[in-house]
N, C-alpha and C positions, 0 to 999 in steps of 0.2 A: 615732111616727116615720113619715115619708113615704118609700117607696122608689120611684124612678123605674126602670122596666124598662130592661133592657139595650138593647132596641130603640128605647127613648124613646117608645113607643106607649101606655104606660099608667102610671099612678101608684097605688100600693096603700098604704093606711094600715095600720100595725101598731101597735095600742094597747099591748099588752104582749108584747114579744117573749120567747119562752120559750127558743128554740134558734136558733142560726145554725151551720150546719156546711157541710162540703163532702165530697164523696165521688167517687171515680172511677166512670165509666160509659163504656161503649162505645156510641157512636152512629155509625152507618155504619161506616167502617173505621178510624176514629181514636178514640184515648182521650180523654175530655174530663172535666174537674173540674167538678162540679155544685155551685153554692152554693144551699142551701135555707134558708128562713126558716119556722120553725114547719111543717116538712114540705113547703112549697111550693117547687118550683124556680124560682129568680129569675135565674140567670145560669149561663154555662157558659164555662170557660177551658181553653186547650190545655195549660197546666202547672200542676203543683201549687204552685209558687212562686207564681205570679199569683194563684191562688185564695186563698193564705194572706195575700198583700199586701192583696187587696180584703176579707178578713175583718178584718184589722187596721184598715183604714180605716173600716169600718162601726162597729167597737168604739170607735174614737176619736171618731167623730161622735156615736155614741149616748151616750157618757158625758160629752159637753161640757155646759157650764153657764155661766151668767153670774154672777159674784161681785161684789157691791157692798161695798166695804170699810166704808163708814160714815165720817162726819167730824162734828165739832162745827159747830153753827149758827154763821153768820158775822154775820148781822144780828140786831138786837134783835127779839124776838117770833118768831123761827123756832126750830123744835126741832131737835135733833141728828138726823142721818141715822143710823139703826142699820145694822149689817151684815146682809146678807141674801144668799141664793143663789137664783136663779131657774133653773127647768128650762126652757129656751127650746125653741120648736119646731125640729125637726130634719128636713132633707131630705137624703137620699143618692141620688145618681144612680149606678146600676150602670155601671161603665165597660165599654167594648167590650173588646177584648183588650188 
């Protein structure tokens, strides 16, 4: 999965994401919610609710796939199309606030 940084200046490839989490942190005078992927901080948000929303968006994108139902051949000489599931490439852009 490719993750585009929150400031849109870099793209990082994560082959096998082990953990995605958020935790609170005090930077300067305000409390921020930091999202980390495999221990690397990738974004920060002002509210816990927004951090949870972004985590849900990442989980939804990460678990998406392409499903082919399959169908019988229509023309003579063709073969039936078998059902299949494809793990498609995924890109998630970390939203700003």
